[in-house]
N, CA, C and O atoms as a DFTB+ gen file, in Angstrom:
588 C
 N C O
     1  1     107.417      89.483     113.906
     2  2     108.709      88.943     114.307
     3  2     108.621      87.435     114.529
     4  3     109.572      86.700     114.262
     5  1     107.465      86.985     115.022
     6  2     107.263      85.548     115.226
     7  2     107.445      84.798     113.914
     8  3     108.160      83.797     113.859
     9  1     106.809      85.272     112.879
    10  2     106.871      84.614     111.574
    11  2     108.303      84.615     111.031
    12  3     108.822      83.564     110.652
    13  1     108.930      85.767     110.991
    14  2     110.268      85.872     110.415
    15  2     111.289      85.131     111.278
    16  3     112.191      84.482     110.747
    17  1     111.157      85.220     112.591
    18  2     112.044      84.452     113.468
    19  2     111.886      82.960     113.238
    20  3     112.867      82.217     113.218
    21  1     110.644      82.529     113.066
    22  2     110.396      81.114     112.776
    23  2     111.025      80.689     111.464
    24  3     111.583      79.596     111.364
    25  1     110.940      81.549     110.455
    26  2     111.578      81.243     109.167
    27  2     113.070      81.001     109.339
    28  3     113.628      80.019     108.848
    29  1     113.695      81.930     110.052
    30  2     115.148      81.841     110.219
    31  2     115.548      80.642     111.079
    32  3     116.528      79.963     110.774
    33  1     114.809      80.378     112.136
    34  2     115.151      79.250     113.008
    35  2     114.971      77.923     112.284
    36  3     115.859      77.072     112.305
    37  1     113.814      77.750     111.641
    38  2     113.551      76.486     110.944
    39  2     114.486      76.323     109.746
    40  3     115.085      75.264     109.562
    41  1     114.610      77.364     108.941
    42  2     115.370      77.248     107.706
    43  2     116.871      77.198     107.852
    44  3     117.553      76.513     107.089
    45  1     117.392      77.919     108.826
    46  2     118.838      78.040     108.911
    47  2     119.457      77.376     110.138
    48  3     120.680      77.331     110.272
    49  1     118.603      76.855     111.044
    50  2     119.130      76.141     112.210
    51  2     118.590      74.716     112.283
    52  3     119.358      73.754     112.285
    53  1     117.261      74.586     112.342
    54  2     116.657      73.271     112.579
    55  2     116.861      72.325     111.400
    56  3     117.328      71.201     111.587
    57  1     116.515      72.765     110.185
    58  2     116.638      71.878     109.023
    59  2     118.080      71.395     108.813
    60  3     118.291      70.196     108.631
    61  1     119.075      72.288     108.834
    62  2     120.445      71.785     108.680
    63  2     120.851      70.817     109.803
    64  3     121.570      69.846     109.565
    65  1     120.380      71.094     111.031
    66  2     120.691      70.188     112.142
    67  2     120.089      68.808     111.933
    68  3     120.723      67.794     112.225
    69  1     118.860      68.775     111.425
    70  2     118.213      67.490     111.165
    71  2     119.052      66.647     110.218
    72  3     119.252      65.456     110.457
    73  1     119.537      67.248     109.156
    74  2     120.340      66.504     108.178
    75  2     121.717      66.149     108.734
    76  3     122.334      65.179     108.294
    77  1     122.193      66.922     109.686
    78  2     123.494      66.628     110.304
    79  2     123.381      65.516     111.346
    80  3     124.255      64.654     111.441
    81  1     122.304      65.543     112.123
    82  2     122.147      64.611     113.236
    83  2     121.573      63.265     112.804
    84  3     122.073      62.215     113.207
    85  1     120.534      63.296     111.991
    86  2     119.858      62.062     111.598
    87  2     120.606      61.379     110.457
    88  3     120.989      62.020     109.479
    89  1     120.804      60.093     110.596
    90  2     121.470      59.333     109.536
    91  2     120.522      59.087     108.362
    92  3     120.963      58.977     107.218
    93  1     119.246      59.003     108.641
    94  2     118.247      58.758     107.607
    95  2     117.859      60.087     106.965
    96  3     117.060      60.845     107.516
    97  1     118.436      60.363     105.788
    98  2     118.184      61.637     105.106
    99  2     116.721      61.781     104.698
   100  3     116.192      62.891     104.655
   101  1     116.077      60.671     104.402
   102  2     114.659      60.714     104.017
   103  2     113.809      61.182     105.204
   104  3     112.899      61.995     105.041
   105  1     114.115      60.660     106.401
   106  2     113.403      61.078     107.601
   107  2     113.676      62.551     107.900
   108  3     112.759      63.303     108.229
   109  1     114.927      62.953     107.785
   110  2     115.275      64.357     108.011
   111  2     114.511      65.253     107.041
   112  3     114.017      66.313     107.426
   113  1     114.415      64.827     105.793
   114  2     113.687      65.592     104.790
   115  2     112.201      65.661     105.087
   116  3     111.575      66.703     104.892
   117  1     111.633      64.562     105.558
   118  2     110.204      64.555     105.902
   119  2     109.915      65.507     107.058
   120  3     108.949      66.269     107.014
   121  1     110.747      65.460     108.085
   122  2     110.549      66.345     109.235
   123  2     110.723      67.800     108.811
   124  3     109.905      68.654     109.150
   125  1     111.787      68.074     108.071
   126  2     112.038      69.446     107.610
   127  2     110.883      69.925     106.732
   128  3     110.433      71.063     106.866
   129  1     110.407      69.072     105.845
   130  2     109.296      69.437     104.970
   131  2     108.048      69.804     105.747
   132  3     107.355      70.761     105.404
   133  1     107.763      69.050     106.787
   134  2     106.589      69.360     107.614
   135  2     106.770      70.674     108.374
   136  3     105.826      71.451     108.513
   137  1     107.976      70.914     108.859
   138  2     108.246      72.175     109.552
   139  2     108.102      73.366     108.597
   140  3     107.526      74.391     108.961
   141  1     108.626      73.224     107.379
   142  2     108.490      74.295     106.395
   143  2     107.020      74.524     106.044
   144  3     106.591      75.663     105.862
   145  1     106.257      73.445     105.952
   146  2     104.832      73.576     105.650
   147  2     104.106      74.330     106.760
   148  3     103.287      75.205     106.479
   149  1     104.397      74.002     108.010
   150  2     103.797      74.717     109.137
   151  2     104.179      76.192     109.073
   152  3     103.330      77.063     109.264
   153  1     105.452      76.474     108.805
   154  2     105.890      77.868     108.714
   155  2     105.218      78.587     107.543
   156  3     104.943      79.784     107.626
   157  1     104.954      77.863     106.456
   158  2     104.259      78.481     105.326
   159  2     102.853      78.915     105.717
   160  3     102.415      80.007     105.356
   161  1     102.147      78.067     106.451
   162  2     100.791      78.429     106.868
   163  2     100.810      79.566     107.896
   164  3      99.948      80.443     107.871
   165  1     101.786      79.546     108.791
   166  2     101.951      80.669     109.721
   167  2     102.245      81.940     108.922
   168  3     101.708      83.006     109.222
   169  1     103.090      81.822     107.917
   170  2     103.426      82.964     107.078
   171  2     102.233      83.507     106.318
   172  3     102.068      84.721     106.197
   173  1     101.400      82.613     105.805
   174  2     100.202      83.068     105.097
   175  2      99.269      83.834     106.031
   176  3      98.704      84.859     105.651
   177  1      99.114      83.333     107.244
   178  2      98.244      84.010     108.210
   179  2      98.851      85.335     108.666
   180  3      98.188      86.371     108.610
   181  1     100.104      85.308     109.117
   182  2     100.757      86.531     109.601
   183  2     100.940      87.549     108.477
   184  3     100.699      88.742     108.663
   185  1     101.366      87.071     107.319
   186  2     101.591      87.965     106.190
   187  2     100.320      88.651     105.738
   188  3     100.329      89.839     105.414
   189  1      99.226      87.905     105.715
   190  2      97.950      88.500     105.336
   191  2      97.523      89.556     106.352
   192  3      97.081      90.643     105.980
   193  1      97.659      89.229     107.637
   194  2      97.289      90.201     108.682
   195  2      98.166      91.451     108.596
   196  3      97.667      92.571     108.703
   197  1      99.460      91.260     108.404
   198  2     100.362      92.412     108.295
   199  2     100.060      93.236     107.050
   200  3     100.068      94.466     107.104
   201  1      99.795      92.571     105.934
   202  2      99.483      93.295     104.700
   203  2      98.205      94.121     104.866
   204  3      98.143      95.276     104.443
   205  1      97.194      93.522     105.480
   206  2      95.953      94.269     105.725
   207  2      96.212      95.469     106.624
   208  3      95.636      96.536     106.414
   209  1      97.072      95.305     107.620
   210  2      97.427      96.403     108.516
   211  2      98.136      97.526     107.760
   212  3      97.824      98.703     107.942
   213  1      99.091      97.150     106.914
   214  2      99.814      98.158     106.128
   215  2      98.868      98.866     105.179
   216  3      98.942     100.085     105.026
   217  1      97.978      98.119     104.538
   218  2      97.010      98.731     103.613
   219  2      96.104      99.705     104.353
   220  3      95.810     100.789     103.850
   221  1      95.664      99.323     105.538
   222  2      94.801     100.197     106.343
   223  2      95.551     101.461     106.757
   224  3      95.024     102.568     106.641
   225  1      96.781     101.293     107.240
   226  2      97.561     102.448     107.705
   227  2      97.942     103.379     106.568
   228  3      97.932     104.599     106.732
   229  1      98.276     102.819     105.427
   230  2      98.721     103.646     104.303
   231  2      97.551     104.289     103.572
   232  3      97.732     105.285     102.871
   233  1      96.364     103.737     103.724
   234  2      95.193     104.305     103.061
   235  2      95.351     104.296     101.551
   236  3      95.760     103.296     100.961
   237  1      95.022     105.415     100.941
   238  2      95.089     105.529      99.477
   239  2      96.523     105.445      98.940
   240  3      96.733     105.190      97.754
   241  1      97.485     105.656      99.803
   242  2      98.890     105.656      99.387
   243  2      99.535     104.272      99.468
   244  3     100.759     104.158      99.401
   245  1      98.741     103.242      99.608
   246  2      99.301     101.902      99.813
   247  2     100.192     101.454      98.660
   248  3     101.110     100.661      98.870
   249  1      99.944     101.938      97.460
   250  2     100.774     101.527      96.308
   251  2     102.197     102.059      96.418
   252  3     103.116     101.520      95.802
   253  1     102.375     103.103      97.194
   254  2     103.712     103.678      97.391
   255  2     104.449     103.026      98.558
   256  3     105.610     103.345      98.812
   257  1     103.799     102.136      99.251
   258  2     104.394     101.495     100.418
   259  2     105.255     100.305      99.999
   260  3     104.740      99.303      99.502
   261  1     106.550     100.418     100.200
   262  2     107.433      99.303      99.869
   263  2     107.146      98.115     100.790
   264  3     107.380      96.966     100.416
   265  1     106.633      98.396     102.005
   266  2     106.297      97.319     102.929
   267  2     105.153      96.462     102.374
   268  3     105.183      95.235     102.466
   269  1     104.155      97.123     101.801
   270  2     103.049      96.381     101.188
   271  2     103.580      95.522     100.046
   272  3     103.176      94.368      99.901
   273  1     104.470      96.067      99.245
   274  2     105.073      95.301      98.149
   275  2     105.881      94.123      98.636
   276  3     105.810      93.032      98.071
   277  1     106.658      94.346      99.695
   278  2     107.470      93.256     100.251
   279  2     106.582      92.153     100.815
   280  3     106.834      90.971     100.583
   281  1     105.547      92.535     101.555
   282  2     104.633      91.537     102.115
   283  2     103.895      90.776     101.021
   284  3     103.736      89.559     101.106
   285  1     103.449      91.485     100.003
   286  2     102.768      90.822      98.894
   287  2     103.710      89.843      98.196
   288  3     103.313      88.726      97.863
   289  1     104.947      90.258      97.976
   290  2     105.940      89.364      97.366
   291  2     106.168      88.124      98.235
   292  3     106.241      87.007      97.724
   293  1     106.277      88.330      99.543
   294  2     106.487      87.198     100.450
   295  2     105.309      86.226     100.388
   296  3     105.501      85.011     100.361
   297  1     104.097      86.765     100.366
   298  2     102.907      85.911     100.294
   299  2     102.860      85.136      98.976
   300  3     102.484      83.964      98.957
   301  1     103.236      85.779      97.895
   302  2     103.262      85.102      96.593
   303  2     104.320      83.998      96.588
   304  3     104.058      82.888      96.125
   305  1     105.509      84.301      97.102
   306  2     106.579      83.301      97.140
   307  2     106.206      82.098      98.000
   308  3     106.470      80.955      97.628
   309  1     105.590      82.362      99.150
   310  2     105.149      81.271     100.023
   311  2     104.102      80.423      99.314
   312  3     104.150      79.195      99.378
   313  1     103.161      81.067      98.644
   314  2     102.103      80.342      97.946
   315  2     102.663      79.476      96.817
   316  3     102.231      78.338      96.636
   317  1     103.615      80.008      96.065
   318  2     104.246      79.230      94.997
   319  2     104.925      77.994      95.587
   320  3     104.792      76.889      95.061
   321  1     105.654      78.197      96.682
   322  2     106.344      77.077      97.312
   323  2     105.397      76.042      97.876
   324  3     105.552      74.846      97.629
   325  1     104.409      76.502      98.637
   326  2     103.511      75.582      99.341
   327  2     102.537      74.881      98.401
   328  3     102.309      73.678      98.531
   329  1     101.969      75.612      97.470
   330  2     100.896      75.046      96.648
   331  2     101.337      74.659      95.243
   332  3     100.583      74.016      94.513
   333  1     102.551      75.044      94.856
   334  2     103.079      74.678      93.543
   335  2     104.223      73.689      93.626
   336  3     104.120      72.563      93.140
   337  1     105.314      74.113      94.243
   338  2     106.515      73.281      94.282
   339  2     106.400      72.085      95.219
   340  3     106.788      70.975      94.855
   341  1     105.868      72.299      96.425
   342  2     105.799      71.194      97.392
   343  2     104.983      70.003      96.890
   344  3     105.423      68.865      97.056
   345  1     103.813      70.216      96.282
   346  2     103.081      69.062      95.753
   347  2     103.863      68.311      94.663
   348  3     103.804      67.083      94.590
   349  1     104.591      69.049      93.820
   350  2     105.396      68.386      92.790
   351  2     106.520      67.570      93.419
   352  3     106.804      66.458      92.976
   353  1     107.161      68.118      94.451
   354  2     108.236      67.402      95.130
   355  2     107.690      66.167      95.843
   356  3     108.308      65.103      95.819
   357  1     106.539      66.317      96.472
   358  2     105.918      65.193      97.171
   359  2     105.539      64.089      96.184
   360  3     105.724      62.908      96.479
   361  1     105.015      64.460      95.026
   362  2     104.650      63.470      94.008
   363  2     105.878      62.714      93.528
   364  3     105.805      61.504      93.313
   365  1     106.993      63.389      93.356
   366  2     108.228      62.716      92.958
   367  2     108.694      61.744      94.032
   368  3     109.130      60.634      93.728
   369  1     108.600      62.170      95.297
   370  2     109.007      61.283      96.395
   371  2     108.117      60.047      96.448
   372  3     108.600      58.943      96.697
   373  1     106.837      60.226      96.218
   374  2     105.905      59.093      96.250
   375  2     106.140      58.150      95.073
   376  3     105.933      56.942      95.195
   377  1     106.566      58.686      93.948
   378  2     106.808      57.867      92.759
   379  2     108.000      56.933      92.950
   380  3     108.052      55.852      92.364
   381  1     108.947      57.356      93.770
   382  2     110.131      56.525      94.021
   383  2     110.216      56.227      95.511
   384  3     111.071      56.758      96.220
   385  1     109.317      55.370      95.970
   386  2     109.206      55.079      97.407
   387  2     110.509      54.562      98.011
   388  3     110.787      54.825      99.181
   389  1     111.291      53.855      97.258
   390  2     112.544      53.316      97.787
   391  2     113.647      54.336      97.882
   392  3     114.717      54.045      98.416
   393  1     113.412      55.510      97.381
   394  2     114.423      56.562      97.394
   395  2     114.902      56.861      95.984
   396  3     114.731      56.054      95.070
   397  1     115.488      58.000      95.824
   398  2     115.965      58.421      94.517
   399  2     117.241      57.677      94.151
   400  3     118.122      57.482      94.988
   401  1     117.329      57.267      92.897
   402  2     118.558      56.682      92.379
   403  2     119.416      57.842      91.903
   404  3     118.987      58.669      91.099
   405  1     120.635      57.882      92.419
   406  2     121.517      58.985      92.073
   407  2     121.728      59.048      90.565
   408  3     122.032      58.038      89.929
   409  1     121.566      60.236      90.003
   410  2     121.740      60.430      88.572
   411  2     120.485      60.177      87.752
   412  3     120.496      60.369      86.536
   413  1     119.400      59.750      88.397
   414  2     118.162      59.482      87.664
   415  2     117.465      60.788      87.304
   416  3     117.761      61.845      87.862
   417  1     116.531      60.691      86.357
   418  2     115.756      61.868      85.949
   419  2     114.932      62.394      87.119
   420  3     114.784      63.605      87.283
   421  1     114.392      61.476      87.940
   422  2     113.593      61.892      89.102
   423  2     114.441      62.658      90.105
   424  3     114.012      63.674      90.652
   425  1     115.655      62.155      90.341
   426  2     116.557      62.825      91.285
   427  2     116.935      64.214      90.774
   428  3     117.002      65.170      91.546
   429  1     117.178      64.316      89.474
   430  2     117.537      65.612      88.895
   431  2     116.368      66.585      88.993
   432  3     116.558      67.754      89.330
   433  1     115.162      66.108      88.700
   434  2     113.980      66.977      88.779
   435  2     113.734      67.415      90.219
   436  3     113.433      68.581      90.474
   437  1     113.862      66.480      91.162
   438  2     113.679      66.828      92.566
   439  2     114.726      67.863      92.991
   440  3     114.403      68.829      93.683
   441  1     115.957      67.660      92.583
   442  2     117.020      68.608      92.915
   443  2     116.753      69.991      92.370
   444  3     117.024      70.990      93.037
   445  1     116.219      70.056      91.154
   446  2     115.891      71.347      90.551
   447  2     114.760      72.015      91.325
   448  3     114.840      73.204      91.636
   449  1     113.700      71.255      91.641
   450  2     112.573      71.814      92.398
   451  2     113.015      72.254      93.787
   452  3     112.590      73.298      94.282
   453  1     113.863      71.458      94.408
   454  2     114.375      71.801      95.740
   455  2     115.213      73.081      95.674
   456  3     115.138      73.920      96.572
   457  1     115.996      73.227      94.630
   458  2     116.803      74.433      94.460
   459  2     115.944      75.682      94.299
   460  3     116.227      76.723      94.892
   461  1     114.890      75.569      93.489
   462  2     113.973      76.697      93.305
   463  2     113.282      77.024      94.621
   464  3     113.158      78.189      94.997
   465  1     112.835      75.983      95.315
   466  2     112.178      76.169      96.606
   467  2     113.118      76.854      97.605
   468  3     112.701      77.748      98.341
   469  1     114.360      76.439      97.626
   470  2     115.353      77.042      98.525
   471  2     115.584      78.510      98.190
   472  3     115.740      79.340      99.085
   473  1     115.604      78.827      96.903
   474  2     115.807      80.219      96.493
   475  2     114.608      81.080      96.907
   476  3     114.784      82.205      97.376
   477  1     113.405      80.559      96.737
   478  2     112.212      81.295      97.165
   479  2     112.240      81.518      98.674
   480  3     111.878      82.591      99.157
   481  1     112.672      80.498      99.415
   482  2     112.770      80.619     100.870
   483  2     113.800      81.687     101.252
   484  3     113.554      82.502     102.142
   485  1     114.937      81.678     100.587
   486  2     115.979      82.668     100.872
   487  2     115.458      84.086     100.649
   488  3     115.654      84.960     101.493
   489  1     114.802      84.314      99.529
   490  2     114.267      85.641      99.230
   491  2     113.222      86.041     100.271
   492  3     113.220      87.174     100.754
   493  1     112.337      85.106     100.612
   494  2     111.304      85.389     101.609
   495  2     111.921      85.737     102.956
   496  3     111.507      86.701     103.599
   497  1     112.903      84.961     103.384
   498  2     113.504      85.209     104.696
   499  2     114.279      86.528     104.718
   500  3     114.307      87.210     105.743
   501  1     114.901      86.888     103.611
   502  2     115.615      88.173     103.556
   503  2     114.644      89.353     103.539
   504  3     114.875      90.358     104.211
   505  1     113.562      89.232     102.774
   506  2     112.537      90.284     102.795
   507  2     111.963      90.441     104.202
   508  3     111.749      91.559     104.673
   509  1     111.718      89.323     104.860
   510  2     111.204      89.366     106.227
   511  2     112.172      90.048     107.175
   512  3     111.765      90.832     108.033
   513  1     113.452      89.750     107.020
   514  2     114.466      90.379     107.868
   515  2     114.477      91.898     107.666
   516  3     114.573      92.657     108.630
   517  1     114.379      92.329     106.420
   518  2     114.335      93.766     106.134
   519  2     113.121      94.403     106.800
   520  3     113.224      95.484     107.380
   521  1     111.974      93.739     106.717
   522  2     110.759      94.282     107.339
   523  2     110.901      94.381     108.856
   524  3     110.472      95.366     109.458
   525  1     111.500      93.367     109.470
   526  2     111.678      93.395     110.926
   527  2     112.646      94.508     111.320
   528  3     112.387      95.253     112.265
   529  1     113.750      94.622     110.606
   530  2     114.755      95.634     110.932
   531  2     114.194      97.044     110.747
   532  3     114.446      97.923     111.571
   533  1     113.441      97.263     109.680
   534  2     112.906      98.601     109.387
   535  2     111.648      98.928     110.171
   536  3     111.325     100.104     110.335
   537  1     110.936      97.940     110.654
   538  2     109.726      98.179     111.422
   539  2     108.541      98.533     110.556
   540  3     108.651      98.630     109.334
   541  1     107.397      98.727     111.207
   542  2     106.161      98.999     110.484
   543  2     105.509     100.315     110.871
   544  3     105.325     101.188     110.023
   545  1     105.161     100.466     112.121
   546  2     104.244     101.536     112.532
   547  2     104.727     102.944     112.242
   548  3     104.054     103.689     111.529
   549  1     105.852     103.317     112.766
   550  2     106.242     104.722     112.693
   551  2     106.465     105.202     111.260
   552  3     106.107     106.333     110.933
   553  1     107.043     104.375     110.407
   554  2     107.355     104.805     109.046
   555  2     106.107     104.845     108.188
   556  3     105.918     105.804     107.440
   557  1     105.248     103.841     108.266
   558  2     104.049     103.807     107.450
   559  2     103.110     104.960     107.820
   560  3     102.521     105.588     106.940
   561  1     102.973     105.234     109.107
   562  2     102.088     106.329     109.532
   563  2     102.635     107.668     109.036
   564  3     101.878     108.534     108.598
   565  1     103.945     107.824     109.110
   566  2     104.558     109.073     108.671
   567  2     104.362     109.254     107.168
   568  3     104.079     110.361     106.712
   569  1     104.507     108.191     106.404
   570  2     104.354     108.273     104.943
   571  2     102.907     108.584     104.581
   572  3     102.641     109.380     103.680
   573  1     101.976     107.953     105.286
   574  2     100.556     108.150     104.989
   575  2     100.111     109.568     105.359
   576  3      99.321     110.176     104.636
   577  1     100.615     110.099     106.484
   578  2     100.175     111.419     106.924
   579  2     100.846     112.562     106.164
   580  3     100.306     113.666     106.111
   581  1     102.015     112.311     105.577
   582  2     102.715     113.374     104.866
   583  2     102.163     113.607     103.462
   584  3     102.504     114.599     102.819
   585  1     101.317     112.703     102.986
   586  2     100.815     112.838     101.623
   587  2      99.426     113.365     101.567
   588  3      98.872     113.532     100.481
């Protein structure tokens, strides 16, 4: 719950507030980017621990566990964002230190990468919400023991 709550708070409350409150959009973006990065590392740690727990509880039936699939998907999405998209976005920002010129190729590429990153975040946060709402222990144990 810590991980998923953090996703929702940072992604849907803090980041939008930063862009609303701060006049410097570049500063707001830097702060938001660092917060998302911290949440990604928390997600990698929590997601890995939860996935190992689900695998242990489900035993040989882990392939039938939708929770294991959801956690694995979340870990993959976080990894793509943190280690694939974020470095590309950071490189674009560094290439245009003075800021993006509206309508430039760099601005368009950054916008596309940001859009993909946002979509991955949305999917991750929704999968996390489903996992929190459905819970872990009672259902996984029941599925593992019934087979």
